[in-house]
Wavefront OBJ file of the C-alpha trace (Angstrom):
o trace
v 181.717 291.860 -38.340
v 185.204 292.268 -36.962
v 185.901 295.596 -38.669
v 183.086 297.300 -36.794
v 181.319 298.527 -40.017
v 179.122 295.519 -40.995
v 175.542 296.242 -39.944
v 174.177 292.679 -40.307
v 174.756 289.687 -38.079
v 173.648 286.034 -38.043
v 170.484 285.404 -40.079
v 170.845 288.772 -41.782
v 169.599 290.579 -38.696
v 171.016 293.820 -37.433
v 172.893 293.405 -34.122
v 170.195 295.178 -32.100
v 167.427 293.049 -33.589
v 169.447 289.836 -33.113
v 170.235 290.772 -29.514
v 166.651 291.783 -28.691
v 164.950 288.790 -30.297
v 167.475 285.941 -29.976
v 169.744 286.656 -27.009
v 168.140 288.907 -24.427
v 164.941 286.839 -23.765
v 166.978 283.758 -22.800
v 169.691 285.555 -20.864
v 167.772 288.419 -19.231
v 167.260 286.814 -15.804
v 170.911 285.798 -15.441
v 172.346 289.111 -16.650
v 170.006 291.285 -14.588
v 171.110 289.310 -11.539
v 174.673 290.446 -12.359
v 173.376 294.071 -12.610
v 173.636 294.039 -16.416
v 170.451 295.570 -17.815
v 169.378 295.429 -21.461
v 171.265 298.611 -22.474
v 174.502 297.493 -20.828
v 174.025 293.967 -22.198
v 173.709 295.339 -25.732
v 176.908 297.367 -25.309
v 178.719 294.174 -24.333
v 177.118 292.361 -27.273
v 178.337 295.020 -29.740
v 181.873 294.420 -28.504
v 181.246 290.670 -28.710
v 180.322 291.139 -32.384
v 183.489 293.152 -32.960
v 185.610 290.375 -31.438
v 183.745 287.657 -33.354
v 185.629 288.170 -36.620
v 184.319 284.959 -38.262
v 180.670 285.676 -37.240
v 180.317 282.222 -35.680
v 178.403 283.523 -32.630
v 181.225 282.192 -30.456
v 184.660 283.392 -29.459
v 187.923 281.491 -29.462
v 191.056 282.301 -27.499
v 192.785 283.775 -30.575
v 189.910 286.208 -31.209
v 189.824 287.340 -27.581
v 193.583 287.819 -27.409
v 193.583 289.728 -30.698
v 190.943 292.164 -29.457
v 192.168 292.790 -25.909
v 195.835 292.838 -26.901
v 198.614 292.893 -24.359
v 201.192 290.203 -23.774
v 199.899 286.734 -24.560
v 200.820 284.296 -21.811
v 199.568 280.988 -20.475
v 197.677 282.938 -17.828
v 195.910 285.400 -20.159
v 194.958 282.512 -22.464
v 193.518 280.667 -19.499
v 191.014 283.474 -18.839
v 189.318 282.743 -22.184
v 190.111 279.008 -22.268
v 187.091 277.590 -24.086
v 188.037 274.002 -23.178
v 187.672 274.807 -19.472
v 184.887 277.362 -19.679
v 182.465 276.269 -22.361
v 182.689 273.905 -25.322
v 185.894 272.945 -27.094
v 184.343 273.050 -30.550
v 181.969 276.017 -30.306
v 184.007 278.262 -27.990
v 182.488 280.981 -25.814
v 178.994 282.063 -26.810
v 177.709 285.476 -25.744
v 176.290 284.446 -22.357
v 179.414 282.455 -21.359
v 181.666 285.281 -22.564
v 179.722 287.741 -20.417
v 179.931 285.373 -17.423
v 183.701 285.015 -17.949
v 184.508 288.732 -18.121
v 182.090 289.597 -15.283
v 183.590 286.981 -12.963
v 187.148 288.214 -13.642
v 186.625 291.973 -13.952
v 184.554 292.274 -10.734
v 187.340 290.869 -8.537
v 189.227 293.218 -6.235
v 192.955 292.806 -5.532
v 192.390 290.054 -2.962
v 190.034 288.323 -5.404
v 192.644 288.359 -8.173
v 195.163 286.890 -5.714
v 192.641 284.152 -4.901
v 191.961 283.556 -8.619
v 195.660 282.959 -9.290
v 196.162 280.956 -6.082
v 193.401 278.489 -7.003
v 195.030 277.770 -10.366
v 197.957 276.229 -8.490
v 195.764 274.570 -5.863
v 193.711 272.123 -7.970
v 192.970 269.883 -4.953
v 191.623 272.863 -2.957
v 193.882 272.169 0.008
v 194.088 275.890 0.747
v 197.910 275.928 0.851
v 200.781 276.518 -1.547
v 204.473 275.776 -1.117
v 207.260 278.079 -2.253
v 207.896 276.147 -5.531
v 204.196 276.614 -6.363
v 204.450 280.384 -5.879
v 207.650 280.449 -7.952
v 205.820 278.612 -10.751
v 202.977 281.127 -10.384
v 205.437 283.998 -10.855
v 206.918 282.363 -13.987
v 203.480 281.786 -15.519
v 202.228 285.318 -14.835
v 205.389 287.016 -16.112
v 205.911 284.447 -18.904
v 209.530 283.917 -17.918
v 211.838 280.993 -17.207
v 213.043 282.484 -13.928
v 211.532 284.149 -10.865
v 212.359 287.162 -8.707
v 213.860 285.735 -5.503
v 213.486 289.000 -3.597
v 209.718 289.173 -3.973
v 209.234 285.447 -3.360
v 211.211 285.660 -0.120
v 209.085 288.596 0.990
v 206.134 286.203 1.231
v 205.884 284.816 4.761
v 205.752 281.025 4.395
v 205.122 279.013 7.549
v 208.621 278.214 8.920
v 207.542 274.743 10.095
v 205.648 273.567 6.992
v 207.128 275.822 4.292
v 203.598 276.610 3.074
v 201.312 279.647 2.966
v 197.543 279.574 3.448
v 195.177 281.069 0.889
v 193.852 283.799 3.208
v 197.363 284.884 4.216
v 198.456 284.927 0.564
v 195.477 287.133 -0.321
v 196.202 289.489 2.576
v 199.887 289.731 1.597
v 199.036 290.537 -2.036
v 196.734 293.401 -1.018
v 199.748 295.443 0.065
v 202.554 293.804 -1.956
v 201.090 293.229 -5.412
v 204.283 292.600 -7.396
v 203.793 288.840 -7.833
v 200.233 289.189 -9.220
v 200.772 292.522 -11.002
v 200.393 291.025 -14.545
v 196.977 289.624 -13.570
v 195.879 293.020 -12.215
v 197.199 294.845 -15.266
v 195.363 292.490 -17.644
v 192.162 292.936 -15.651
v 192.552 296.714 -16.074
v 193.144 296.238 -19.813
v 189.958 294.166 -20.097
v 187.998 296.747 -18.148
v 189.204 299.629 -20.325
v 188.352 297.748 -23.532
v 184.985 296.445 -22.342
v 182.773 299.175 -20.941
v 185.336 301.252 -19.070
v 186.876 301.185 -15.599
v 184.020 303.171 -14.032
v 181.434 300.602 -15.084
v 183.466 297.722 -13.688
v 184.229 299.520 -10.412
v 180.483 299.886 -9.972
v 179.913 296.201 -10.727
v 182.723 295.268 -8.320
v 180.948 297.175 -5.558
v 177.664 295.510 -6.556
v 179.284 292.070 -6.244
v 180.687 292.947 -2.820
v 177.349 294.265 -1.511
v 175.131 291.430 -2.726
v 177.318 288.352 -3.274
v 180.245 288.635 -0.825
v 178.657 285.902 1.304
v 179.121 283.391 -1.544
v 182.694 284.540 -2.267
v 183.571 284.017 1.405
v 181.770 280.727 2.059
v 182.511 278.826 -1.166
v 185.754 276.887 -1.455
v 186.646 278.299 -4.882
v 185.656 281.270 -7.031
v 184.213 278.840 -9.573
v 181.843 277.430 -6.944
v 181.065 280.967 -5.817
v 180.006 282.060 -9.310
v 177.745 279.019 -9.658
v 176.142 279.964 -6.336
v 175.715 283.569 -7.487
v 173.857 282.441 -10.613
v 171.610 280.229 -8.460
v 170.950 282.959 -5.875
v 167.823 285.164 -5.816
v 168.009 288.314 -7.923
v 168.762 291.245 -5.551
v 167.908 293.777 -8.259
v 164.376 292.843 -9.381
v 162.637 296.072 -10.412
v 159.397 296.894 -8.635
v 156.351 298.004 -10.605
v 154.786 301.337 -9.732
v 151.623 300.755 -7.661
v 148.348 302.546 -8.411
v 146.838 304.910 -5.845
v 144.753 302.234 -4.071
v 147.682 299.848 -3.802
v 149.878 302.679 -2.529
v 147.324 303.605 0.151
v 147.001 299.990 1.255
v 150.752 299.537 1.331
v 151.252 302.653 3.450
v 148.581 301.460 5.887
v 150.212 298.050 6.077
v 153.637 299.583 6.678
v 152.318 301.708 9.518
v 150.700 298.680 11.160
v 153.753 296.455 10.718
v 156.504 299.032 11.337
v 157.757 297.298 14.482
v 157.919 293.901 12.781
v 159.674 295.352 9.726
v 162.262 297.135 11.914
v 163.051 293.899 13.784
v 163.401 291.996 10.516
v 165.700 294.681 9.113
v 167.840 294.479 12.240
v 168.105 290.691 11.922
v 169.156 290.987 8.271
v 171.793 293.550 9.169
v 173.106 291.348 11.990
v 173.413 288.386 9.598
v 175.298 290.630 7.197
v 177.662 291.661 9.993
v 178.258 288.010 10.926
v 179.084 287.114 7.329
v 181.530 289.995 7.104
v 183.173 288.904 10.354
v 183.716 285.351 9.079
v 185.029 286.623 5.769
v 187.766 288.854 7.101
v 190.214 288.980 9.972
v 189.248 292.549 10.831
v 188.017 293.006 14.387
v 184.471 294.002 15.077
v 183.899 297.531 16.254
v 182.363 298.036 19.692
v 178.678 298.181 20.430
v 178.349 301.958 20.135
v 179.747 301.940 16.586
v 177.529 299.015 15.598
v 174.453 300.809 16.909
v 175.424 304.005 15.074
v 175.652 302.198 11.731
v 172.482 300.233 12.491
v 170.715 303.549 13.042
v 172.039 304.737 9.679
v 170.778 301.594 7.902
v 167.410 301.964 9.649
v 167.211 305.613 8.514
v 167.997 304.606 4.929
v 165.299 301.940 5.082
v 162.815 304.494 6.442
v 163.666 306.929 3.613
v 163.298 304.195 0.971
v 159.907 303.264 2.427
v 158.520 306.771 1.996
v 156.699 307.982 -1.123
v 156.808 311.622 -2.218
v 154.486 313.380 -4.620
v 154.808 316.660 -6.509
v 153.799 318.585 -3.388
v 156.436 316.869 -1.230
v 159.713 318.023 -2.799
v 160.714 320.041 0.286
v 159.724 317.188 2.578
v 161.896 314.831 0.557
v 164.848 317.225 0.837
v 164.439 317.395 4.620
v 164.247 313.602 4.913
v 167.366 313.164 2.769
v 169.238 315.709 4.908
v 168.220 313.631 7.936
v 169.841 310.579 6.307
v 173.091 312.535 5.924
v 172.883 313.698 9.568
v 172.609 310.118 10.835
v 175.432 309.120 8.477
v 177.694 311.932 9.802
v 176.934 310.911 13.379
v 177.857 307.277 12.626
v 181.149 308.434 11.062
v 181.903 310.602 14.109
v 181.186 307.735 16.529
v 183.388 305.411 14.481
v 186.258 307.937 14.360
v 186.135 308.488 18.131
v 186.175 304.751 18.708
v 189.173 304.115 16.472
v 191.121 307.031 17.930
v 190.659 305.594 21.414
v 191.384 302.074 20.213
v 194.562 303.293 18.508
v 195.828 304.723 21.782
v 195.074 301.461 23.570
v 196.768 299.377 20.865
v 199.837 301.620 21.045
v 200.046 301.033 24.788
v 199.416 297.300 24.399
v 202.025 296.958 21.646
v 204.700 298.431 23.920
v 203.424 296.532 26.949
v 204.925 296.040 30.409
v 208.387 294.603 31.006
v 206.956 291.126 31.595
v 204.877 291.429 28.415
v 207.958 292.356 26.401
v 209.948 289.456 27.855
v 207.164 287.022 27.005
v 206.960 288.397 23.476
v 210.717 287.992 22.977
v 210.534 284.373 24.193
v 207.717 283.644 21.750
v 209.694 285.160 18.863
v 212.828 283.166 19.764
v 210.828 279.927 19.587
v 210.495 280.430 15.847
v 213.195 279.780 13.290
v 212.784 283.298 11.913
v 213.300 284.797 15.382
v 216.465 282.786 15.966
v 217.845 283.917 12.607
v 217.022 287.561 13.410
v 218.841 287.342 16.744
v 221.863 285.768 15.057
v 221.877 288.568 12.496
v 221.782 291.196 15.278
v 224.754 289.529 16.974
v 226.901 289.580 13.840
v 225.939 293.192 13.163
v 227.207 294.148 16.626
v 230.434 292.191 16.146
v 231.179 293.688 12.721
v 230.260 297.211 13.864
v 232.826 296.952 16.673
v 235.432 295.613 14.261
v 234.662 298.325 11.670
v 234.965 301.102 14.270
v 238.391 299.900 15.361
v 239.673 299.149 11.844
v 238.512 302.541 10.562
v 240.405 304.319 13.353
v 243.603 302.298 12.847
v 243.507 302.227 9.047
v 245.835 304.426 7.097
v 245.648 305.543 3.505
v 246.836 302.226 2.110
v 244.715 300.458 -0.465
v 244.580 297.335 1.731
v 243.168 299.276 4.710
v 240.535 300.920 2.516
v 239.579 297.513 1.095
v 239.190 296.099 4.626
v 236.859 298.936 5.583
v 234.888 298.509 2.350
v 234.503 294.745 2.922
v 233.221 295.276 6.466
v 230.781 297.990 5.354
v 229.509 295.827 2.483
v 228.855 292.851 4.752
v 227.166 295.045 7.357
v 224.895 296.470 4.652
v 223.844 292.965 3.598
v 223.098 291.947 7.181
v 221.031 295.090 7.782
v 219.081 294.346 4.594
v 218.106 290.961 6.042
v 220.755 288.563 4.729
v 220.810 285.201 6.541
v 224.156 284.110 5.094
v 226.447 284.516 8.114
v 229.478 282.692 6.680
v 231.143 285.867 5.241
v 230.572 287.637 8.576
v 232.291 284.804 10.438
v 235.302 284.962 8.109
v 235.614 288.724 8.572
v 235.209 288.301 12.327
v 238.072 285.798 12.465
v 240.255 288.262 10.609
v 239.437 291.547 12.351
v 237.718 290.855 15.689
v 239.665 291.136 18.919
v 238.848 289.373 22.164
v 237.504 292.504 23.857
v 235.076 293.008 20.907
v 233.225 289.910 22.115
v 232.892 290.956 25.747
v 229.247 290.804 26.876
v 228.241 290.148 23.245
v 225.333 287.875 24.206
v 223.995 290.390 26.702
v 224.294 293.253 24.239
v 222.698 291.102 21.543
v 219.713 290.282 23.760
v 219.215 293.939 24.611
v 219.407 295.166 21.017
v 217.323 292.252 19.724
v 214.599 293.077 22.270
v 214.577 296.721 21.174
v 214.460 295.792 17.503
v 211.679 293.253 18.068
v 209.498 295.688 20.017
v 210.080 298.422 17.423
v 209.178 295.960 14.658
v 205.980 294.949 16.467
v 204.993 298.579 16.957
v 205.805 299.387 13.312
v 203.690 296.444 12.104
v 200.848 297.512 14.377
v 200.998 301.057 13.016
v 201.122 299.816 9.438
v 198.125 297.594 10.095
v 196.269 300.544 11.642
v 197.155 302.691 8.648
v 195.828 300.071 6.210
v 192.648 299.671 8.284
v 192.169 303.444 8.346
v 192.562 303.657 4.580
v 189.991 300.885 4.146
v 187.567 302.680 6.497
v 187.992 305.960 4.613
v 187.299 304.179 1.328
v 184.222 302.555 2.841
v 182.938 305.907 4.145
v 183.427 307.520 0.725
v 181.674 304.588 -0.928
v 178.735 304.812 1.462
v 178.362 308.567 0.989
v 178.571 308.251 -2.800
v 175.978 305.464 -2.591
v 173.647 307.888 -0.795
v 174.325 310.545 -3.432
v 173.624 308.211 -6.349
v 170.448 306.763 -4.823
v 168.893 309.746 -3.044
v 170.826 312.824 -4.185
v 173.926 314.675 -2.985
v 174.053 316.788 0.174
v 173.500 320.095 -1.652
v 171.460 318.986 -4.657
v 168.612 321.197 -5.749
v 166.924 318.359 -7.635
v 164.331 316.030 -6.127
v 162.885 312.855 -7.667
v 159.180 312.446 -6.840
v 156.058 310.660 -8.103
v 153.722 312.368 -10.540
v 150.643 310.314 -9.626
v 148.350 312.082 -12.093
v 150.522 311.015 -15.053
v 151.730 307.769 -13.457
v 155.436 308.623 -13.826
v 158.526 309.557 -11.833
v 159.975 313.035 -12.441
v 163.022 314.974 -11.242
v 162.274 318.618 -10.342
v 164.509 321.567 -9.446
v 163.293 322.930 -6.094
v 164.287 326.499 -6.987
v 162.899 326.795 -10.521
v 160.403 323.866 -10.527
v 161.980 322.854 -13.852
v 161.408 319.201 -14.794
v 164.566 317.370 -15.862
v 164.721 315.884 -19.356
v 164.257 312.075 -18.918
v 167.360 311.504 -21.065
v 169.575 313.759 -18.940
v 171.093 313.002 -15.524
v 172.416 314.988 -12.555
v 176.118 315.073 -11.653
v 176.490 313.771 -8.097
v 179.542 315.977 -7.494
v 178.501 319.469 -8.632
v 174.712 319.104 -9.251
v 175.006 320.159 -12.901
v 172.931 318.589 -15.680
v 174.743 316.027 -17.854
v 173.145 315.742 -21.271
v 172.595 312.336 -22.841
v 175.477 312.683 -25.310
v 178.016 313.928 -22.724
v 180.184 311.362 -20.954
v 181.656 314.005 -18.641
v 180.099 316.779 -16.605
v 180.726 320.065 -18.424
v 181.021 321.954 -15.127
v 183.380 319.819 -12.967
v 184.696 317.507 -15.737
v 183.808 314.419 -13.661
v 183.019 311.170 -15.458
v 179.521 309.753 -15.285
v 178.914 307.519 -12.256
v 178.143 303.828 -12.710
v 174.470 304.622 -12.133
v 174.414 307.284 -14.870
v 176.579 305.462 -17.425
v 173.715 303.345 -18.923
v 171.937 306.599 -19.934
v 174.881 307.731 -22.056
v 174.363 307.739 -25.811
v 176.916 309.547 -28.008
v 175.822 311.650 -30.950
v 175.072 309.512 -33.956
v 174.537 306.311 -31.922
v 171.652 304.034 -32.783
l 1 2 3 4 5 6 7 8 9 10 11 12 13 14 15 16 17 18 19 20 21 22 23 24 25 26 27 28 29 30 31 32 33 34 35 36 37 38 39 40 41 42 43 44 45 46 47 48 49 50 51 52 53 54 55 56 57 58 59 60 61 62 63 64 65 66 67 68 69 70 71 72 73 74 75 76 77 78 79 80 81 82 83 84 85 86 87 88 89 90 91 92 93 94 95 96 97 98 99 100 101 102 103 104 105 106 107 108 109 110 111 112 113 114 115 116 117 118 119 120 121 122 123 124 125 126 127 128 129 130 131 132 133 134 135 136 137 138 139 140 141 142 143 144 145 146 147 148 149 150 151 152 153 154 155 156 157 158 159 160 161 162 163 164 165 166 167 168 169 170 171 172 173 174 175 176 177 178 179 180 181 182 183 184 185 186 187 188 189 190 191 192 193 194 195 196 197 198 199 200 201 202 203 204 205 206 207 208 209 210 211 212 213 214 215 216 217 218 219 220 221 222 223 224 225 226 227 228 229 230 231 232 233 234 235 236 237 238 239 240 241 242 243 244 245 246 247 248 249 250 251 252 253 254 255 256 257 258 259 260 261 262 263 264 265 266 267 268 269 270 271 272 273 274 275 276 277 278 279 280 281 282 283 284 285 286 287 288 289 290 291 292 293 294 295 296 297 298 299 300 301 302 303 304 305 306 307 308 309 310 311 312 313 314 315 316 317 318 319 320 321 322 323 324 325 326 327 328 329 330 331 332 333 334 335 336 337 338 339 340 341 342 343 344 345 346 347 348 349 350 351 352 353 354 355 356 357 358 359 360 361 362 363 364 365 366 367 368 369 370 371 372 373 374 375 376 377 378 379 380 381 382 383 384 385 386 387 388 389 390 391 392 393 394 395 396 397 398 399 400 401 402 403 404 405 406 407 408 409 410 411 412 413 414 415 416 417 418 419 420 421 422 423 424 425 426 427 428 429 430 431 432 433 434 435 436 437 438 439 440 441 442 443 444 445 446 447 448 449 450 451 452 453 454 455 456 457 458 459 460 461 462 463 464 465 466 467 468 469 470 471 472 473 474 475 476 477 478 479 480 481 482 483 484 485 486 487 488 489 490 491 492 493 494 495 496 497 498 499 500 501 502 503 504 505 506 507 508 509 510 511 512 513 514 515 516 517 518 519 520 521 522 523 524 525 526 527 528 529 530 531 532 533 534 535 536 537 538 539 540 541 542 543 544 545 546 547 548 549 550 551 552 553 554
């Protein structure tokens, strides 16, 4: 089975027959809940067969590592650890293998950081000390030493010497070096098991439907158990007959007010869950109402049914969805522009605000060290200026200048070892170099602190803006994949006479081949055996990937 050419599996059955008769009936409900339909499940099973070199219907760590490749470390072995995940003797069967790769490959950067954090927090205290993070680094990089520079960049609490899980996750979103091996192995798994596009789609699916469990549960393991026990958000609806459709439309018209209120309550609960999950501030009422109007418009569009005579009506309704979406984006942009100006003003603050901020910073050990560093920079700068003027061409004078410049460079880079600076000060500093040193230190330290606060605020705003842009792109692409792009000439409507759903070109009235799909980017037709759009060269979206079947495939 492992060479990819054997066409029989356990019991002499072909893989498709074995999957259809023995695996899919028992695992369908669980896999569909994870947005893995029968076609996608069979693709995963074919790869499972390829990995299962001894045809035992279970996978061991050695088989998984051999297939996925990459550097074998204690961490990568742990991902497929059959002792922890399934049964020590039988290993990972198909369903547990699928659960394992889904749970790991659908994590975003913060999720990977949490995954690694929880390995070193077995008691679920929610905190790690610096030695724990150093051990994490050594395990991930499979080394006997750790990179001090990147460990020190992590902001441990100066009083306890620990870092909380949420702060660790937030830090790793922008400074990924410590967890980079975990991210790289996740990418390797994705590329070798369905492709990055498929897993990006499943990651978005997990965020949309199961983020409440990821945020509320203590560990990712508990979260995945809760996900499997949760209702299926993706249960397909059967097409109603004409009488049922008429009755449903009548019921919707009568209960429209009740349905709208219920939808609003569901959206408010979603907003509350998102607020508890992240430290991001809620947008003001106007922005909330704009996005609520967009969700309500989407719900209205989804509630409508279009027949063969309604293709133009469907196009107009979809354009209305995009109009409400554009208005929500515009309201949000205006709000954040105004908020940015206010935050800029607040960050600078009044004189009393700045004095209070400096006092708060000086109460911390880090603030005291920063002020001390500023003082020694001022002292050595004064000494260097005088020595450089007085120095001749002698080797000793040039060495003195070089020593002062080297120590100043270390202090400016954040060094907290002030002993060399004190020795140089004793050698080169004159009495008048120290005049008003405390006053000058306080002034420069205040300027540096305010500039640092403003820089951090701007960096935070930049990160938030990038996240908002990503979210807007995701929402617009979600509209395109579900309802059609802004400029599409194809409309999906009900053919009630033949009890089927068809996609029709509004210009030519051509009916799309059921095996083909429409490119969301350029509106071209992508044939079943093409993985890319021939016109814009874009890859198939996650929605269109399950319809792909290369030439010669079974």
